[in-house]
PyMOL Python script that loads the backbone (N, CA, C, O; Angstrom):
from pymol import cmd

cmd.read_pdbstr("""\
ATOM      1  N   MET A   1     167.932 132.230 125.668  1.00  0.00           N
ATOM      2  CA  MET A   1     166.765 132.010 124.818  1.00  0.00           C
ATOM      3  C   MET A   1     166.452 133.284 124.039  1.00  0.00           C
ATOM      4  O   MET A   1     166.598 134.388 124.563  1.00  0.00           O
ATOM      5  N   LYS A   2     166.030 133.131 122.807  1.00  0.00           N
ATOM      6  CA  LYS A   2     165.679 134.275 121.979  1.00  0.00           C
ATOM      7  C   LYS A   2     164.362 134.894 122.431  1.00  0.00           C
ATOM      8  O   LYS A   2     163.485 134.234 122.987  1.00  0.00           O
ATOM      9  N   ASP A   3     164.269 136.190 122.166  1.00  0.00           N
ATOM     10  CA  ASP A   3     163.007 136.895 122.393  1.00  0.00           C
ATOM     11  C   ASP A   3     161.957 136.265 121.476  1.00  0.00           C
ATOM     12  O   ASP A   3     162.279 135.851 120.363  1.00  0.00           O
ATOM     13  N   ILE A   4     160.724 136.191 121.925  1.00  0.00           N
ATOM     14  CA  ILE A   4     159.645 135.557 121.160  1.00  0.00           C
ATOM     15  C   ILE A   4     159.476 136.216 119.791  1.00  0.00           C
ATOM     16  O   ILE A   4     159.043 135.556 118.846  1.00  0.00           O
ATOM     17  N   HIS A   5     159.807 137.500 119.667  1.00  0.00           N
ATOM     18  CA  HIS A   5     159.659 138.214 118.401  1.00  0.00           C
ATOM     19  C   HIS A   5     160.788 137.894 117.418  1.00  0.00           C
ATOM     20  O   HIS A   5     160.688 138.234 116.239  1.00  0.00           O
ATOM     21  N   GLU A   6     161.848 137.253 117.880  1.00  0.00           N
ATOM     22  CA  GLU A   6     162.971 136.890 117.020  1.00  0.00           C
ATOM     23  C   GLU A   6     162.842 135.474 116.467  1.00  0.00           C
ATOM     24  O   GLU A   6     163.595 135.091 115.571  1.00  0.00           O
ATOM     25  N   ILE A   7     161.909 134.701 116.983  1.00  0.00           N
ATOM     26  CA  ILE A   7     161.730 133.325 116.534  1.00  0.00           C
ATOM     27  C   ILE A   7     161.024 133.341 115.179  1.00  0.00           C
ATOM     28  O   ILE A   7     159.987 133.993 115.050  1.00  0.00           O
ATOM     29  N   PRO A   8     161.550 132.643 114.158  1.00  0.00           N
ATOM     30  CA  PRO A   8     160.877 132.621 112.850  1.00  0.00           C
ATOM     31  C   PRO A   8     159.446 132.111 112.989  1.00  0.00           C
ATOM     32  O   PRO A   8     159.185 131.138 113.695  1.00  0.00           O
ATOM     33  N   ARG A   9     158.518 132.792 112.295  1.00  0.00           N
ATOM     34  CA  ARG A   9     157.100 132.427 112.373  1.00  0.00           C
ATOM     35  C   ARG A   9     156.583 132.074 110.994  1.00  0.00           C
ATOM     36  O   ARG A   9     156.966 132.682 109.995  1.00  0.00           O
ATOM     37  N   LEU A  10     155.720 131.099 110.953  1.00  0.00           N
ATOM     38  CA  LEU A  10     154.966 130.788 109.744  1.00  0.00           C
ATOM     39  C   LEU A  10     153.588 131.415 109.879  1.00  0.00           C
ATOM     40  O   LEU A  10     152.912 131.239 110.893  1.00  0.00           O
ATOM     41  N   LEU A  11     153.179 132.146 108.853  1.00  0.00           N
ATOM     42  CA  LEU A  11     151.867 132.783 108.846  1.00  0.00           C
ATOM     43  C   LEU A  11     150.920 131.984 107.971  1.00  0.00           C
ATOM     44  O   LEU A  11     151.291 131.550 106.880  1.00  0.00           O
ATOM     45  N   ARG A  12     149.719 131.793 108.436  1.00  0.00           N
ATOM     46  CA  ARG A  12     148.687 131.157 107.614  1.00  0.00           C
ATOM     47  C   ARG A  12     148.050 132.222 106.739  1.00  0.00           C
ATOM     48  O   ARG A  12     148.292 133.412 106.937  1.00  0.00           O
ATOM     49  N   TRP A  13     147.229 131.804 105.761  1.00  0.00           N
ATOM     50  CA  TRP A  13     146.646 132.738 104.808  1.00  0.00           C
ATOM     51  C   TRP A  13     145.892 133.878 105.502  1.00  0.00           C
ATOM     52  O   TRP A  13     145.983 135.029 105.075  1.00  0.00           O
ATOM     53  N   LYS A  14     145.157 133.569 106.559  1.00  0.00           N
ATOM     54  CA  LYS A  14     144.366 134.595 107.243  1.00  0.00           C
ATOM     55  C   LYS A  14     145.261 135.742 107.714  1.00  0.00           C
ATOM     56  O   LYS A  14     144.888 136.909 107.596  1.00  0.00           O
ATOM     57  N   GLU A  15     146.429 135.415 108.241  1.00  0.00           N
ATOM     58  CA  GLU A  15     147.362 136.448 108.693  1.00  0.00           C
ATOM     59  C   GLU A  15     148.005 137.172 107.509  1.00  0.00           C
ATOM     60  O   GLU A  15     148.160 138.393 107.534  1.00  0.00           O
ATOM     61  N   VAL A  16     148.372 136.425 106.486  1.00  0.00           N
ATOM     62  CA  VAL A  16     148.981 137.026 105.294  1.00  0.00           C
ATOM     63  C   VAL A  16     147.995 137.992 104.641  1.00  0.00           C
ATOM     64  O   VAL A  16     148.386 139.076 104.208  1.00  0.00           O
ATOM     65  N   SER A  17     146.733 137.611 104.568  1.00  0.00           N
ATOM     66  CA  SER A  17     145.730 138.449 103.899  1.00  0.00           C
ATOM     67  C   SER A  17     145.489 139.764 104.639  1.00  0.00           C
ATOM     68  O   SER A  17     144.984 140.719 104.048  1.00  0.00           O
ATOM     69  N   GLN A  18     145.839 139.822 105.910  1.00  0.00           N
ATOM     70  CA  GLN A  18     145.709 141.066 106.666  1.00  0.00           C
ATOM     71  C   GLN A  18     146.889 142.004 106.411  1.00  0.00           C
ATOM     72  O   GLN A  18     146.834 143.185 106.753  1.00  0.00           O
ATOM     73  N   ILE A  19     147.953 141.474 105.813  1.00  0.00           N
ATOM     74  CA  ILE A  19     149.163 142.259 105.564  1.00  0.00           C
ATOM     75  C   ILE A  19     149.223 142.746 104.122  1.00  0.00           C
ATOM     76  O   ILE A  19     149.570 143.898 103.862  1.00  0.00           O
ATOM     77  N   ILE A  20     148.884 141.866 103.188  1.00  0.00           N
ATOM     78  CA  ILE A  20     149.030 142.202 101.773  1.00  0.00           C
ATOM     79  C   ILE A  20     147.705 142.699 101.191  1.00  0.00           C
ATOM     80  O   ILE A  20     146.637 142.335 101.684  1.00  0.00           O
ATOM     81  N   PRO A  21     147.768 143.531 100.146  1.00  0.00           N
ATOM     82  CA  PRO A  21     146.544 144.113  99.582  1.00  0.00           C
ATOM     83  C   PRO A  21     145.943 143.305  98.425  1.00  0.00           C
ATOM     84  O   PRO A  21     145.233 143.871  97.594  1.00  0.00           O
ATOM     85  N   PHE A  22     146.208 142.006  98.355  1.00  0.00           N
ATOM     86  CA  PHE A  22     145.777 141.201  97.211  1.00  0.00           C
ATOM     87  C   PHE A  22     144.861 140.060  97.633  1.00  0.00           C
ATOM     88  O   PHE A  22     144.885 139.614  98.781  1.00  0.00           O
ATOM     89  N   SER A  23     144.051 139.596  96.681  1.00  0.00           N
ATOM     90  CA  SER A  23     143.201 138.430  96.928  1.00  0.00           C
ATOM     91  C   SER A  23     144.045 137.161  96.900  1.00  0.00           C
ATOM     92  O   SER A  23     145.176 137.160  96.412  1.00  0.00           O
ATOM     93  N   ARG A  24     143.483 136.095  97.425  1.00  0.00           N
ATOM     94  CA  ARG A  24     144.187 134.809  97.445  1.00  0.00           C
ATOM     95  C   ARG A  24     144.491 134.326  96.029  1.00  0.00           C
ATOM     96  O   ARG A  24     145.597 133.857  95.761  1.00  0.00           O
ATOM     97  N   SER A  25     143.524 134.436  95.125  1.00  0.00           N
ATOM     98  CA  SER A  25     143.758 133.953  93.759  1.00  0.00           C
ATOM     99  C   SER A  25     144.861 134.761  93.072  1.00  0.00           C
ATOM    100  O   SER A  25     145.663 134.201  92.325  1.00  0.00           O
ATOM    101  N   TYR A  26     144.906 136.073  93.320  1.00  0.00           N
ATOM    102  CA  TYR A  26     145.955 136.899  92.714  1.00  0.00           C
ATOM    103  C   TYR A  26     147.318 136.524  93.297  1.00  0.00           C
ATOM    104  O   TYR A  26     148.310 136.481  92.569  1.00  0.00           O
ATOM    105  N   VAL A  27     147.374 136.256  94.587  1.00  0.00           N
ATOM    106  CA  VAL A  27     148.636 135.846  95.210  1.00  0.00           C
ATOM    107  C   VAL A  27     149.132 134.550  94.586  1.00  0.00           C
ATOM    108  O   VAL A  27     150.322 134.421  94.295  1.00  0.00           O
ATOM    109  N   TYR A  28     148.232 133.580  94.374  1.00  0.00           N
ATOM    110  CA  TYR A  28     148.663 132.321  93.767  1.00  0.00           C
ATOM    111  C   TYR A  28     149.102 132.526  92.323  1.00  0.00           C
ATOM    112  O   TYR A  28     150.000 131.824  91.858  1.00  0.00           O
ATOM    113  N   ASP A  29     148.498 133.466  91.601  1.00  0.00           N
ATOM    114  CA  ASP A  29     148.988 133.813  90.262  1.00  0.00           C
ATOM    115  C   ASP A  29     150.397 134.391  90.354  1.00  0.00           C
ATOM    116  O   ASP A  29     151.266 134.043  89.555  1.00  0.00           O
ATOM    117  N   LEU A  30     150.623 135.270  91.325  1.00  0.00           N
ATOM    118  CA  LEU A  30     151.957 135.847  91.508  1.00  0.00           C
ATOM    119  C   LEU A  30     152.977 134.765  91.882  1.00  0.00           C
ATOM    120  O   LEU A  30     154.117 134.802  91.420  1.00  0.00           O
ATOM    121  N   ILE A  31     152.571 133.809  92.714  1.00  0.00           N
ATOM    122  CA  ILE A  31     153.473 132.700  93.079  1.00  0.00           C
ATOM    123  C   ILE A  31     153.850 131.923  91.825  1.00  0.00           C
ATOM    124  O   ILE A  31     155.021 131.599  91.625  1.00  0.00           O
ATOM    125  N   ASN A  32     152.865 131.622  90.979  1.00  0.00           N
ATOM    126  CA  ASN A  32     153.138 130.873  89.750  1.00  0.00           C
ATOM    127  C   ASN A  32     154.055 131.634  88.795  1.00  0.00           C
ATOM    128  O   ASN A  32     154.771 131.026  88.000  1.00  0.00           O
ATOM    129  N   GLN A  33     154.034 132.965  88.875  1.00  0.00           N
ATOM    130  CA  GLN A  33     154.909 133.804  88.049  1.00  0.00           C
ATOM    131  C   GLN A  33     156.273 134.027  88.703  1.00  0.00           C
ATOM    132  O   GLN A  33     157.153 134.646  88.104  1.00  0.00           O
ATOM    133  N   GLY A  34     156.453 133.525  89.927  1.00  0.00           N
ATOM    134  CA  GLY A  34     157.702 133.708  90.655  1.00  0.00           C
ATOM    135  C   GLY A  34     157.851 135.099  91.240  1.00  0.00           C
ATOM    136  O   GLY A  34     158.969 135.536  91.512  1.00  0.00           O
ATOM    137  N   LYS A  35     156.734 135.809  91.441  1.00  0.00           N
ATOM    138  CA  LYS A  35     156.774 137.188  91.934  1.00  0.00           C
ATOM    139  C   LYS A  35     156.344 137.336  93.387  1.00  0.00           C
ATOM    140  O   LYS A  35     156.336 138.446  93.919  1.00  0.00           O
ATOM    141  N   PHE A  36     155.992 136.246  94.026  1.00  0.00           N
ATOM    142  CA  PHE A  36     155.565 136.270  95.426  1.00  0.00           C
ATOM    143  C   PHE A  36     156.175 135.054  96.107  1.00  0.00           C
ATOM    144  O   PHE A  36     156.302 134.003  95.479  1.00  0.00           O
ATOM    145  N   PRO A  37     156.555 135.169  97.378  1.00  0.00           N
ATOM    146  CA  PRO A  37     157.165 134.025  98.067  1.00  0.00           C
ATOM    147  C   PRO A  37     156.247 132.797  98.074  1.00  0.00           C
ATOM    148  O   PRO A  37     155.038 132.906  98.280  1.00  0.00           O
ATOM    149  N   LYS A  38     156.845 131.640  97.847  1.00  0.00           N
ATOM    150  CA  LYS A  38     156.075 130.395  97.897  1.00  0.00           C
ATOM    151  C   LYS A  38     155.767 130.033  99.342  1.00  0.00           C
ATOM    152  O   LYS A  38     156.560 130.286 100.249  1.00  0.00           O
ATOM    153  N   GLY A  39     154.614 129.444  99.530  1.00  0.00           N
ATOM    154  CA  GLY A  39     154.246 128.932 100.842  1.00  0.00           C
ATOM    155  C   GLY A  39     154.908 127.581 101.075  1.00  0.00           C
ATOM    156  O   GLY A  39     155.402 126.950 100.141  1.00  0.00           O
ATOM    157  N   TYR A  40     154.911 127.151 102.312  1.00  0.00           N
ATOM    158  CA  TYR A  40     155.499 125.870 102.696  1.00  0.00           C
ATOM    159  C   TYR A  40     154.424 124.991 103.308  1.00  0.00           C
ATOM    160  O   TYR A  40     153.620 125.442 104.123  1.00  0.00           O
ATOM    161  N   LYS A  41     154.423 123.734 102.903  1.00  0.00           N
ATOM    162  CA  LYS A  41     153.493 122.765 103.499  1.00  0.00           C
ATOM    163  C   LYS A  41     153.814 122.628 104.984  1.00  0.00           C
ATOM    164  O   LYS A  41     154.973 122.448 105.360  1.00  0.00           O
ATOM    165  N   LEU A  42     152.803 122.713 105.810  1.00  0.00           N
ATOM    166  CA  LEU A  42     153.017 122.614 107.242  1.00  0.00           C
ATOM    167  C   LEU A  42     153.198 121.173 107.698  1.00  0.00           C
ATOM    168  O   LEU A  42     153.870 120.906 108.694  1.00  0.00           O
ATOM    169  N   VAL A  43     152.596 120.253 106.965  1.00  0.00           N
ATOM    170  CA  VAL A  43     152.724 118.826 107.266  1.00  0.00           C
ATOM    171  C   VAL A  43     152.982 118.106 105.953  1.00  0.00           C
ATOM    172  O   VAL A  43     152.278 118.334 104.969  1.00  0.00           O
ATOM    173  N   HIS A  44     153.986 117.241 105.932  1.00  0.00           N
ATOM    174  CA  HIS A  44     154.291 116.482 104.726  1.00  0.00           C
ATOM    175  C   HIS A  44     153.049 115.716 104.267  1.00  0.00           C
ATOM    176  O   HIS A  44     152.468 114.945 105.030  1.00  0.00           O
ATOM    177  N   GLY A  45     152.655 115.935 103.028  1.00  0.00           N
ATOM    178  CA  GLY A  45     151.479 115.274 102.473  1.00  0.00           C
ATOM    179  C   GLY A  45     150.176 115.994 102.779  1.00  0.00           C
ATOM    180  O   GLY A  45     149.120 115.600 102.283  1.00  0.00           O
ATOM    181  N   GLY A  46     150.235 117.033 103.584  1.00  0.00           N
ATOM    182  CA  GLY A  46     149.024 117.772 103.944  1.00  0.00           C
ATOM    183  C   GLY A  46     148.746 118.905 102.975  1.00  0.00           C
ATOM    184  O   GLY A  46     149.502 119.134 102.031  1.00  0.00           O
ATOM    185  N   GLN A  47     147.659 119.606 103.220  1.00  0.00           N
ATOM    186  CA  GLN A  47     147.275 120.714 102.354  1.00  0.00           C
ATOM    187  C   GLN A  47     147.550 122.076 102.981  1.00  0.00           C
ATOM    188  O   GLN A  47     147.607 123.076 102.265  1.00  0.00           O
ATOM    189  N   ALA A  48     147.720 122.140 104.287  1.00  0.00           N
ATOM    190  CA  ALA A  48     147.923 123.413 104.979  1.00  0.00           C
ATOM    191  C   ALA A  48     149.246 124.038 104.555  1.00  0.00           C
ATOM    192  O   ALA A  48     150.276 123.367 104.478  1.00  0.00           O
ATOM    193  N   VAL A  49     149.192 125.346 104.281  1.00  0.00           N
ATOM    194  CA  VAL A  49     150.366 126.076 103.805  1.00  0.00           C
ATOM    195  C   VAL A  49     150.606 127.269 104.718  1.00  0.00           C
ATOM    196  O   VAL A  49     149.664 127.874 105.231  1.00  0.00           O
ATOM    197  N   GLY A  50     151.862 127.596 104.912  1.00  0.00           N
ATOM    198  CA  GLY A  50     152.236 128.783 105.672  1.00  0.00           C
ATOM    199  C   GLY A  50     153.365 129.512 104.960  1.00  0.00           C
ATOM    200  O   GLY A  50     154.109 128.918 104.179  1.00  0.00           O
ATOM    201  N   TRP A  51     153.480 130.792 105.235  1.00  0.00           N
ATOM    202  CA  TRP A  51     154.538 131.626 104.669  1.00  0.00           C
ATOM    203  C   TRP A  51     155.400 132.138 105.806  1.00  0.00           C
ATOM    204  O   TRP A  51     154.882 132.513 106.857  1.00  0.00           O
ATOM    205  N   TRP A  52     156.719 132.159 105.606  1.00  0.00           N
ATOM    206  CA  TRP A  52     157.588 132.728 106.614  1.00  0.00           C
ATOM    207  C   TRP A  52     157.287 134.210 106.739  1.00  0.00           C
ATOM    208  O   TRP A  52     157.214 134.916 105.733  1.00  0.00           O
ATOM    209  N   ALA A  53     157.115 134.683 107.951  1.00  0.00           N
ATOM    210  CA  ALA A  53     156.823 136.099 108.201  1.00  0.00           C
ATOM    211  C   ALA A  53     157.925 136.976 107.602  1.00  0.00           C
ATOM    212  O   ALA A  53     157.638 138.057 107.087  1.00  0.00           O
ATOM    213  N   SER A  54     159.167 136.528 107.664  1.00  0.00           N
ATOM    214  CA  SER A  54     160.282 137.314 107.112  1.00  0.00           C
ATOM    215  C   SER A  54     160.170 137.434 105.591  1.00  0.00           C
ATOM    216  O   SER A  54     160.529 138.470 105.033  1.00  0.00           O
ATOM    217  N   ASP A  55     159.678 136.392 104.910  1.00  0.00           N
ATOM    218  CA  ASP A  55     159.485 136.463 103.457  1.00  0.00           C
ATOM    219  C   ASP A  55     158.404 137.477 103.099  1.00  0.00           C
ATOM    220  O   ASP A  55     158.552 138.233 102.139  1.00  0.00           O
ATOM    221  N   ILE A  56     157.320 137.492 103.868  1.00  0.00           N
ATOM    222  CA  ILE A  56     156.233 138.437 103.623  1.00  0.00           C
ATOM    223  C   ILE A  56     156.714 139.855 103.910  1.00  0.00           C
ATOM    224  O   ILE A  56     156.405 140.782 103.161  1.00  0.00           O
ATOM    225  N   ASN A  57     157.461 140.024 104.984  1.00  0.00           N
ATOM    226  CA  ASN A  57     158.014 141.333 105.323  1.00  0.00           C
ATOM    227  C   ASN A  57     158.936 141.834 104.206  1.00  0.00           C
ATOM    228  O   ASN A  57     158.834 142.987 103.787  1.00  0.00           O
ATOM    229  N   ASP A  58     159.825 140.977 103.729  1.00  0.00           N
ATOM    230  CA  ASP A  58     160.740 141.355 102.647  1.00  0.00           C
ATOM    231  C   ASP A  58     159.966 141.715 101.380  1.00  0.00           C
ATOM    232  O   ASP A  58     160.318 142.672 100.691  1.00  0.00           O
ATOM    233  N   TYR A  59     158.916 140.956 101.069  1.00  0.00           N
ATOM    234  CA  TYR A  59     158.101 141.235  99.888  1.00  0.00           C
ATOM    235  C   TYR A  59     157.442 142.608 100.004  1.00  0.00           C
ATOM    236  O   TYR A  59     157.456 143.388  99.052  1.00  0.00           O
ATOM    237  N   MET A  60     156.868 142.901 101.169  1.00  0.00           N
ATOM    238  CA  MET A  60     156.181 144.186 101.355  1.00  0.00           C
ATOM    239  C   MET A  60     157.169 145.346 101.304  1.00  0.00           C
ATOM    240  O   MET A  60     156.839 146.402 100.765  1.00  0.00           O
ATOM    241  N   LEU A  61     158.366 145.178 101.849  1.00  0.00           N
ATOM    242  CA  LEU A  61     159.380 146.231 101.767  1.00  0.00           C
ATOM    243  C   LEU A  61     159.783 146.478 100.314  1.00  0.00           C
ATOM    244  O   LEU A  61     159.934 147.628  99.901  1.00  0.00           O
ATOM    245  N   ALA A  62     159.956 145.410  99.540  1.00  0.00           N
ATOM    246  CA  ALA A  62     160.303 145.555  98.125  1.00  0.00           C
ATOM    247  C   ALA A  62     159.171 146.230  97.350  1.00  0.00           C
ATOM    248  O   ALA A  62     159.420 147.054  96.470  1.00  0.00           O
ATOM    249  N   LEU A  63     157.940 145.880  97.679  1.00  0.00           N
ATOM    250  CA  LEU A  63     156.779 146.498  97.039  1.00  0.00           C
ATOM    251  C   LEU A  63     156.735 147.993  97.357  1.00  0.00           C
ATOM    252  O   LEU A  63     156.444 148.808  96.482  1.00  0.00           O
ATOM    253  N   MET A  64     157.023 148.348  98.597  1.00  0.00           N
ATOM    254  CA  MET A  64     157.045 149.744  99.011  1.00  0.00           C
ATOM    255  C   MET A  64     158.153 150.508  98.283  1.00  0.00           C
ATOM    256  O   MET A  64     157.927 151.615  97.793  1.00  0.00           O
ATOM    257  N   GLU A  65     159.342 149.920  98.214  1.00  0.00           N
ATOM    258  CA  GLU A  65     160.463 150.567  97.528  1.00  0.00           C
ATOM    259  C   GLU A  65     160.162 150.748  96.051  1.00  0.00           C
ATOM    260  O   GLU A  65     160.499 151.779  95.469  1.00  0.00           O
ATOM    261  N   SER A  66     159.534 149.760  95.445  1.00  0.00           N
ATOM    262  CA  SER A  66     159.158 149.847  94.035  1.00  0.00           C
ATOM    263  C   SER A  66     158.150 150.967  93.811  1.00  0.00           C
ATOM    264  O   SER A  66     158.262 151.729  92.850  1.00  0.00           O
ATOM    265  N   ALA A  67     157.173 151.064  94.696  1.00  0.00           N
ATOM    266  CA  ALA A  67     156.153 152.113  94.571  1.00  0.00           C
ATOM    267  C   ALA A  67     156.770 153.489  94.773  1.00  0.00           C
ATOM    268  O   ALA A  67     156.426 154.434  94.062  1.00  0.00           O
ATOM    269  N   GLU A  68     157.670 153.610  95.729  1.00  0.00           N
ATOM    270  CA  GLU A  68     158.311 154.902  95.968  1.00  0.00           C
ATOM    271  C   GLU A  68     159.224 155.275  94.809  1.00  0.00           C
ATOM    272  O   GLU A  68     159.318 156.450  94.453  1.00  0.00           O
ATOM    273  N   GLY A  69     159.892 154.304  94.221  1.00  0.00           N
ATOM    274  CA  GLY A  69     160.759 154.561  93.074  1.00  0.00           C
ATOM    275  C   GLY A  69     159.984 155.030  91.874  1.00  0.00           C
ATOM    276  O   GLY A  69     160.427 155.940  91.173  1.00  0.00           O
ATOM    277  N   SER A  70     158.833 154.434  91.614  1.00  0.00           N
ATOM    278  CA  SER A  70     158.028 154.816  90.455  1.00  0.00           C
ATOM    279  C   SER A  70     157.347 156.163  90.668  1.00  0.00           C
ATOM    280  O   SER A  70     157.002 156.844  89.702  1.00  0.00           O
ATOM    281  N   ARG A  71     157.155 156.546  91.913  1.00  0.00           N
ATOM    282  CA  ARG A  71     156.538 157.829  92.222  1.00  0.00           C
ATOM    283  C   ARG A  71     157.488 158.980  91.912  1.00  0.00           C
ATOM    284  O   ARG A  71     157.048 160.086  91.597  1.00  0.00           O
ATOM    285  N   HIS A  72     158.796 158.721  92.003  1.00  0.00           N
ATOM    286  CA  HIS A  72     159.798 159.757  91.786  1.00  0.00           C
ATOM    287  C   HIS A  72     160.233 159.863  90.340  1.00  0.00           C
ATOM    288  O   HIS A  72     161.036 160.736  90.011  1.00  0.00           O
ATOM    289  N   GLU A  73     159.743 159.025  89.483  1.00  0.00           N
ATOM    290  CA  GLU A  73     160.159 159.060  88.064  1.00  0.00           C
ATOM    291  C   GLU A  73     159.396 160.072  87.286  1.00  0.00           C
ATOM    292  O   GLU A  73     159.622 160.226  86.086  1.00  0.00           O
TER     293      GLU A  73
END
""", "prot")
cmd.dss("prot")
cmd.show_as("cartoon", "prot")
cmd.util.cbc("prot")
cmd.orient("prot")
């Protein structure tokens, strides 16, 4: 069995908002621009959305690399 930390997790907005420095409306603008990972419906036909923790992690790493790159220019 995999370690509990290796199992893919879906994060709800409350958890995502504790990780990223943006408001919900700004995140949805970024999603519409294709600049932020899309959320996934948790139930077919439902309204609840979750984001894969790995997608959020990858986004934050890319944001960090971008910020560090622009700092050195």
